N, C-alpha and C positions, 0 to 999 in steps of 0.2 A: 331763843329765849325760853325761860321757864314757863311752862303751861302750854307750849306749842305742841300740837299733835297733828301730823300729816300722815295718814295712812290711806288704805283703800276705802275707808268709810267716813272719816271725819277730818275736817280742818277747823280748828277752834282758835280764834284770835280776837283781840280787841280791835277797835277801829276809831280813830278820831274823825276820819272821813264821815262816817255815819253818825257819830255822836254830834258833830257840828250841825248837821241838818236836823237832828232831833232836838237840838237846843233852840231852834227857831221858834217853836210854839211856846217855849218858856218866855222868850223875849216878847212874843205877841200877847202874853198874859192870858192865854186860853185856859180856863179853869180845869178842863178835862185833863190837862197835862201839869199845870202848876201845882195842883193839889197832890200830885205824886212826887214832886220835886221842889218842895216849898223853899228850902234853904238855898239851893242852887239857883232857883228862879229869881229870888230876891237879889242874890249877889250878882248874877249875870245881867239882870236888867240895870243894875247900878253901873257895872263896869261898861256895859254897852252904851248907856246914856252918856258916860264921860268920854267915850272914844268916837262915837258915831256922829257923822255930819248929817245934814238934812236928807241927802239921798238915801242913807241907810235907815234913818228913822222912818222915812216915807216907805222904804222897801218893806219893813216889817208890816206896815199897814196894808200894803198891796198884797202881800202873801196871805195875811189873815183874811182880808176882805174877798179876794178873788178865789183862793183855793178853799179855805175852811168855810167861809160863809156862803159865797155865791155858788161855788161848784159843789159844796157840801162834801168835801173829801177830807179824810184825816190828813192833816198837814204834814206830819213827819213821814207818814207812809208814802204820800205822793212824792215828796222831795227825795226820799231815800230811793224809791223805785227809779225815778228819772235821772238820778245821778249814778246809780249802781253800775251801768254798763262800762264805765271808765274806771271803776275802783279796782285797784290792784291789791296786793297783799303787803303793802308797805307798813312797817311797824313804827317808824319814826313819827313823832307827833307833828313836827314841823313839815316833814315831807308829806304826811297825809293831808294836812290842811292846805298846803301849797298846791298839791296835786288836785284837790277838789276845786280850789279857786281857779286854777288854770283850765280845768275841764269846763266849768260853768262859764268862764270868760269866752270860750269858743262858741260862736253862734250856732254851729252845726254839729259839733262833735257828739253831744249827748242824744239829741233827737235822731241823728242818723244811726247811732249805735242801738238805740231802742228799736227803731224800725227793723234793723237787720237781725237783732238777737233776741228780742222779747216777744212772746206771744201776747203780751199785755199791752203792746202798742196799739193805739187807736188815734184817729185823726183829731177828735175833740180834745183829748188829753195832750196831744202834740201841740195844738194851738195854744192850750192853756199854759203848758210849760214854756213855750216860746215867749208868751206874753209876760210871764213873771220872771223869766231868767235874769233880766237886768236888775230887778229888785233883789233877787237872791244873791247875785254877785255883790251888790253894794253891802248887803248885810254880812256876808262872809268876809269881805275885805275889812269891815269894821271889827268883826270878831278877831281877825288876825291882829289888827292894830291894838285891840284890847288885851292881847297876850294870851289868847285861848290855848295855843299850842304849848306854851310853857306851863300854864296853869294845869292843863290836862296831864302833862308829863309828871308834874309834881304831886297832884292831888288825886288822880284817877288811875294812871297806867299800872302801878304796882298791884293795886287791888284787882284790877281787871285781869291781869296776867295770872294772878293767883287763882282767881275763879275759873279761868280757862283750864288750868291744870286740874282742878277738882272735877270739872265737867268731863274732861278727857278720860279720867279714871272711871267715871260713871258710865260712859257711853260706848266704850270700846267694843262691846259685844253686840251692838245693834247695827244691822245693815238696813237702814230705813229706805234708801233708794230702791233697793231690790224689793222690799216689802210693798212699797207703794206701787211700783210697776206691776207687780203680780195682781194687785186688786183693781187697778184702774186702766191698765193697758196704755197708760201714758208713759212714753219713753224719755229718759233724761240723757243728755250728752255726758254730763259729769257723773262720776260714780261715787263721789263723796259728798256728804252734807257739809257745807261751809257755814259755820256758826260764828257770827260776830257778836261778841259780848260787849254791851254798851253801858254807860252810866245813866243815859237818859232815854232808854227805850220804853219804859213803863208809861202807860198801861198796856202797850201793844207787844205782840210778837209779830214781826213784819217780814213777809216773804218779799224779796226783791227780784233779782234775775237769776235764772238757772236754779241751782239748789242752794243758793245763798239766802240766809235769813238772819234777822237781828233779834237779840234777846236782851233782857235787862239783868244786870249783875245781881240783883236781889232775888231773882226767881230761883226757887229750889230746883233740884235736878229733875224731879218728876214733872214739874210744870214746864221746864225747858224741853224735855223730851216730848211732852204733849204738844207743845208749840211746833217743834220740828216736824212731827208727824202731820199735824194739821196743815201747816203752811205748805208742805209738799203736795197737798191735795188741792191746791188752787191752780187750775180747775181740776175736779176729780173725773174728768172725761177727756177724750181726744177732741181736738178741734172739729167743729161741724157735726158733732154727734146729735141725733134727733132727740135725745133726752132733754136737751135745752128747750125745745118746743113744748114738750110735755110739762116741764116745770113752769114755763112762761104761762101756760094755760091755767095754772093753779092761782094766778093772781086774781082770777074772777071769783074764787070761792069767798063767800062773805066772812067766814071765820078767819081765814088767813089774811084777807084784805084788812080786817080790823086790827089784827096783830101787827101787820106791817105799818099801818097808819099810825099806830100808837107807839112806834119804836122811838128810841132815843137817837136823834140825828147825830149826836156826837160819837156814837159807836161806829158810824161810817158806812152802814149798809143802806144807802139812800136811793137806790133804784131796786125795782123788783128783781132784776137779774142778779145784782150783787147780793141781795138778801137770800135768794134761792140757792145761789152757789155756796154761800157761807153755810147755810143750814144743811145742804147736801154734804159738804165737807165735814161738818161737825158730826153728822150721823155716821159717816164712814170712819172718822177718827175714833169715835167711841167703840166701834166694832174692832178696829185695829188694836186699840188698847187691850181689848179682851184677848186678841191673838198674841199679843206680846206678854200676856200673863201679868199685866199690871192693872191695878184698880185706882190709879191716881186721878181719874176723872170722877170717881164716885158713881152713885147710882144715877141712871139717865133722867129720871123724873126730877130729882133734886137739882141736877145740873140745869135742866132746861126750864124749870119753873122759877129759878132764882137768878140765872145769868141775864144781864142786860134787861132787867125788868120783866122777864118772861116773854120777850119778843120772839124767841126761837122755837115757837110751837111747831113749825114745819120740821125742824130737826128731830123732835121727838116722834112725830108721825112717820118720818122716813126710817128712823131707826126701828120703830115698831114693825114697819113693813119688811125691813130686812130680816127680822126675826120670824115674822109670820110666813114670809116667803122662802125662808131657809136659804138666804144668799150664800152661794158657794163660788168663790172666785175661780175654781178649777172648771166650772161650767160656763164661765163667761164673765165679762168685766162688770164692775159696779154700774156703769152707765147702761150696759145692755140689760142688766137686771132691772134697774129702775124704769127704763123705757117700757119693759113688759109689765112690770108690777103696777105702774100707775094707770094702766088700762085694764087691770084685772080686778073686778069687784070682789073677788074672793080674797084678795090680799090688801088692796087699797080701799079703805072704807068710803062709802057714799056720803056719809055724814061725818065730816072731819071734826066738827066741834064735839059731837057726841063721843067719838072715839077718844079725843083728847081728854075730855072730862072723865071718861072711864079710866084712862091710864093714870091721870093725876089723882083720882080718888083712891085708887088702890095703892099708889106709889110703888108699883112693881110691874113695869111694863113687860 
């Protein structure tokens, strides 16, 4: 189909499979998502209400309460991640939705696939997905009854395929998998980035399994490339690397603890480990942006004082440390560099708040 690109670097396609799970937060009325998709949220809440029985209506509440509220996880990201291992490359709207429903209907398929294929599997999330799987199944079956596949084919697919073609033209020269491997020492089985362009991904860019990630049709090419680089950096170190212990210890710093405590929970970084990984990835993606010769991230100070209410102070400090310590990937991985730098008072400041204020006062780190 028009817009498809499959080469050694990129596979770019739409997906009703992932659009369907990203529609769930709109049905749940979560403002973080409905504010980005107001018209579709209204329409689909009405269509869903007309088609859904009590199990499906209860299912929306279960997904909102258990995943978004109690577990404090971004609902579309969680559902996309845990359904991703079974997602193929089907283009047909009906096939995509039917395949998703069949996968969710199997009590063991998705959890077994996550355990076998994803480094992001963990026992707590396994229990959570198992507990909400019946609710998700009821919701998806009602979306099928409400005509989601035909609606998506009529109202979304053509624009999504057109956008895929545009992005294919923009990204052909970038070998992101190789670039990320060179800097992180993390190895990927796939050699191409698989980009799924969705109607309802905003405000996220979501890494799911392997080199597959999700983006919104409205994002410009620079933002999509930024998301692709960033999402491949989760996590930006090999499993079991000691840098995680060094970053965990930073939770005791009063300045960083205050920034973490004042975060917006809707942004999704609700454990220190998740916050530290995100900020470490952001610092490296800013560096890689420089390597790509692009300035689409803007200046680091503006980025990290404005995004998410200024919660990502750690990212600015880590990026500053990369520059002060002259990070060179030919001399070792990002994780190796950070593990050394965080113990070196000549590179990592003793007073983090003072250094942060110095950086933000000059606005030129």
